[in-house]
N, C-alpha and C positions, 0 to 999 in steps of 0.2 A: 271312315272312308278315309281310303291310302293311295298314296303316289308316289309311283315309281320313277327313279331317277337313274342316269349314270351307266346304263348295262353295257358291259365290256363281255368279250367273248370267253372269258375264265371268270371273270368277278363279276359282283353286283351287288350296287351304291342301292339304297333300300334311306327315303328320307320320309320321315313320320312326322306330318305337318298335323293331325289332327285324326287319336285313332279314337275309333268308339266301339269300347268293349264289354257294351253290352252291361259294363257295369259303371257306367258315367264317363262322361268324357273325360278323354285323358289328353292333354294338349302340351303341345314341346315344340317349341321353332326350330331343333335341326337338331337329328336323333339319327346318328349313321351305323351302319352295321357294311361288314365285308366280310362274304363268306366266299370259298372256292368251289365254281361250280362241279366239280370234280366230288365234293363230299357232301353236297347238300341236294336235297332234292326239292322237287315244287310246291310238294306238300309245305315240307320248312320254311320255304322262303313266304309260302303266305300265313305261316305263322308267328315270322318274327316279330310281329306284331306285340306278340305279346310279351315280350322283352321289356316292354319301359315301362314294365308292371315294376321292376329292380328299383327304376331309375326314379321311380314317383313314390315309393316304398308300399304298395298294395300287395303284402302278400298274398292275402286271397287270391287274388289276379295270376300271382306267378303261380302259387299252387296249383290251381284250377288249367293253368298251360301244360304245367309239369306231366301233370296227372296223364295226360293223352300223347306229349310230345317227349321223347326222354333222348333226341338227336342232338347232335353238339350244336352251340352256337356261338356267334365269335361276337364280344363287343370292344369295339377298337377307340383308342383315344379320348376314353370316356372320363370324366371328374366325378366321382360318388362323394358328398362333402356328408359329414352324419350319417351315411346307410346302417340300417338297423336290417341284419339280415339275419336277426337271431329264428330260429329253427326254421331256416330256410333249406332246400336244396338246390346248390348251384353245383351239382354233378355233371360234369360234363360240358362246362360252358368255358370257354376260354376268353381269357383276360389277354389283350395285348396293349402295352402303354395306358393304362389305365391307371387314375391316383387315387387313391382313396382316404380321406379325411377325417380322422374322428368315427372311424365306421367301428361299429359289432358285428362280431361272427358268431355269438353264444347259441350254442349247440346245433350249429350250420354242419351242411353236408358239404365239403369239398372233394369228396372222392373223385378222383378223375378228374378235375377241376386245376384247369392250368393257366399261371399267371408270367406273362413273360415281359419284362421292361416296364415293370409296373412299379408303384409307388405307395406303402403303405405309410402312413403319417399318425400317431398317437390312435393306434387301431387295437381293439382289444380280439385277440382270437380264446377263446374259452369254450371247453369240452368240444372241440371241432375234431368232427371223423374229415380223417385226412387222407384217407389209402388211395396213393396213385394219385395223389397232387402234385403238379409241380411251378417251382417258383424259381424260375432261371430268369437270372441276371437282373433277382427285385430287390427293392430298398426296403428294409423295416426300420423307422426310425420313431422310436419312443416305445415301440411297441408293447403290448403285453402279450405274452403267448401263452397258455396253458391249458393241458389235455388230461382227460384219466386214462384212457386207452392209448394202444401203439400207433403211433404218426409216422406210418410208413409215406416218405413223401423225398420230392427230388429237390435239393437246394441247391443244385450248381450252381455255381456262381452267384448267389446272393449275399445280403450286404447289412447286416445287422447292425445299426449304430443307438447306443441309448438303450435303453430300455429293463425289459424283465425276462425269463423264460422261466416259469413254475410248475414245476411238476410234469415236463414235456417225457415222453418217452421216445426219444426217436434213433432207439434200438434200430440200427440195419440202414438207417439215410443215407442216402448220397448228399454229400454236401461239398463236391470238388471245387475246389478253388473258392470255396465261399469265405467269409470276410465278417469277423465280429470284434466289435469296437466297443467298450465303456459298457458291457452287457454283464447285468446280474443274474448268474443263474444259480436254484435253490433244485435241488433235487432231481437234475435232468440226466437220465438214462441216454448215454453216447453209446451206450457199447455197440460194438462192429458197426460202429458208423464209420463209413467212407469221408475222411476228413483231410484227404493225400491237398499238397498244395493249397493251403489255405492259412488265414492269417487270423490270430487269436492276440489281440491286444486290449491290454487293460481290462480284462473280465475279472469277474469275481465267480470263482467254482463254489458251490457250496454242497457238500454231500453230493459229490456229480460221481457216474462208474464210468468210466473209459476202458473197461475192460474189452478187450480184443479188437478197439477202433483201430483203425490203419490212419496215423497221420504223418504218414513219409512225405519228407519234401514241405514242411507246415512252417511259420515261424510262429514261436508261440512265446511273447513277450510281454511283460510287465505284470504279469496275471498274480492273482492269489488263490489258490488252492487249499479249500479247508475240510479236512474230514473226507476226502474224497479216495476213490481206488481207481490205479492204473495197473491191470493184471493184464499180462500180455499185450501190452502195447506197441505197438509196431510205431517208433519213432527215428527208423534210419533215415538219417540227412535232416534234421529237425534241427532246425534254428533256434534255440531257447535261449532268454536272458530276461533278466533282470525279474526273476518268479519268486514269489514266496508260497512255499508249501509247508503247513501247519497242521501241528493232529493228525498227522500219517502213518501208520506202523509199519514197519517194511516188509511186511507180508502183503500190505495191500498196493506196494510201491516196485513193480517189477516187470520195466519195459523193455521190449525187445527192439535188436538191434541187429542187421543183417553185415556183417561182415565178409571179408573175400573169401572164406572157406564156410563158414557158418556161422550161426547168429547167436549171441548171446545177450544178456538180460545187464540192465545197469535200473539202479534205483530212484534216479534222479533225473529226469529229462534232459538239465541243462551239463550233466557231464556226457550225454551221448554222446555230442559231436567229437568232442575232443577224445572220446574211447575210441570210437570207429575210424577214426582216423590215424591213432597210432597200431588200431588192429590192420588197417587198411595201409601198411608200410609209409605213413606221413607223417611218423612223430619226428623226422631232422625238420622236416618245413615246418612244425609247431614250436620245437624248438629254436629252430634259426628265429622265427619271427618273435620271438620273447625276448630271445639276447639280445637284439636289434634295438628293441625298443623299451622295453622294460626295468624299472630302477625301484631296488628294493631301500624303501625307507626305516631306519630303525633308532627306539628314542624312547622316552617315557610318553605314559599317556595318561597322566594326572591331568589335570583341569588347567593349571597354568602351563605345563609344556605343553599341552595338545596343540595351543595354539601356531607353537614352532613346527613343527610339523605340516600342519594346515599350509605353514607358508612356504616348508622344503616341496612340498605335493604342489602346489599352485606355480611354483618357479618351474619345475621339472616339467609340467604339462607345458608351461608357454614357451619351452625348448623343445617341443616337439615328441616328449618321452612318456610311458606309460607308468605311474607312480602305484606301487603296492606296498601299501603299511597293514602291518599285521595286527589290527588291532578288531579281529571276526574271531570266531570259537573256531577253536582248530579240530584238527582231525580225529575221526576216534581212534586209530591203532597209532597216533604218532604222537609224543610230546612236543611242547613248545619248543625246545631247541630244535630238535629234529626236523619239524615243519618248517624254522627259519634256515635250516640251511637245505632242505629240498628247494624252499624258495631260491634261495641265494644259488643254486645250481643254474637256474631257469632268465636269470637275468644277467644285464649287460655292464651292473656295476652297483655297490650298494653305499647307502649314504647313511652316516652310525651317528646320532647327536650324544654325545656324552654328559652332556650335562644332568646332574643329578639323576645319576644313572639307577637302575634297579638291576635290570634283568640283562643290560647290552654287553656289557663286560662277557655275561657267560654266554652269550651269543658269536661273539666278535671272536673267541678264544673256538668255539666250535666251529667257524666257516671258514676263517683267515689258515688256519695251517692244513685244512682239507681242501681247498677250493682256492686255483686261482684266477678271481675277478678282483679287479680293482676295489677295494675299501677307502672310503673318504670321513673322514673320520671329525667331527665338528664340537666348540665345545663354546659356552660365552665366556666370554674374556676373563671375568672375576672368578670362574671354577677350576679345579685342577683334575687331570684327568685320574680315572683309579690306578692304584697302584702297579696293576700288573700290566697295565697299556702298553709298557715300552718294549715289553716283551715281543709284541707282534711284531716290531719294526726291522724284523730278521726276516719279514717276510718280503718283497719288493713290492707287492701287489697294493700293499697296504701304506698309504699316501700322508702327507707331513698334515700337521693336523692343523685345521684351518678356526681362526678364533673370530667370535662375533661379538659385539657390544649390543647389539637392538635387532628387532625385524625387519628393519628398513637396511643396516648395513647386511644382516643377514641376505636380503634380495638382491643386492646388490654384487653380494659376493659369488652367489649360484651360477651365473653364467663363464667368467675367467677362471675363479679360483678353486670352483668345486667340479663342473660338469665339463671341465674343456683338461681340467688333467687327468681326470677319469677316461675320458675318451685317446686319450693320449697313450694311456697306461695300458687301455684294451688295446689296443691297434700295437703295441710293444709284445703284448702276450700271445695276441696273435699269430702278429710274427715266428715269433719263439716257437709257437704250436705249428706250425708249417714249414719249417724250413726244414732242409731235406740233406 
């Protein structure tokens, strides 16, 4: 027995209070479907009752109905808890605003299925056929996704939080404005995927293939990329920050960036934005920003002295500057001194701790004679500077030696005796440069 309620001119609402399917009574208090009358025939309206089988986990009834009814069906604002859709065909089913909790789609056929504004919580997609499926504005939370074949679907504005993607072939998938946060991805094929204007944050990529993918204008931050490939990956306008790239050979990292007149390649996505700005004639803006905020800190990196540099870093940061401490691996084609000089060209001033020096003396002798940048030398009160230090005072941008007796006194001296004199000297140098 079936009861119809709420007919409108273009929409039909059907409440199934009690359905006799011939295979037993299926009772549900309220089950609502809405379909556009422009796309649904009278026969389809009559057979919509078979969709109740999906909700009540009756695969035999669902298959029976689908064998003779291949038209579209809409399920709206429904919640499916522990849905077992294994081996089912949900081809051409439209889910709108539905919620799936701990569902299983093992060997399920989702070809041409549509999910809009849906939520999947702790759900498993395994060996799923998804050709032509759409997941628009859909949330995936702690979902496990695996597929043996090519997954040609639309992930536009989809959001993945947590969970795993395992051996999924997303080649050619449309994922514009998608989000991936804290997702563990193993052997995922992203080749030729449209991943523009997307957010990929704090994810792990192992054996991933991004060859030919379009990641234009996306944000790629705090990710770990291991044993993966980015050949001819388009990354123009990408914002790449704090990523880790491990076990990547140079011939597998060749990203494309579009310049003013031509495209060029870079090996590290994190350099793409900088290189593109330089190529587009924005180098002055990049250097000006560094010259306004960056401070180079030199000193000894031994266990006992590193805490002094850390104290300087924190003090510089609290005063609104960006500290640069060269305690990382140097570039391939520059030695240590050349790298320090390169950084000195980009900063507003230099702070150098001369206590128990190892290489600071050589670094200052390379910087001071060749570059008019304020240098503030520091030393612990019980120490004496290296022998050739006083030769640097012929350069007026090398300021007076500042002595400290503890970390606390150093902290107190930073604003007035270190940063302020450097600022004043930089203003003096700038006036000399700009005189006419």
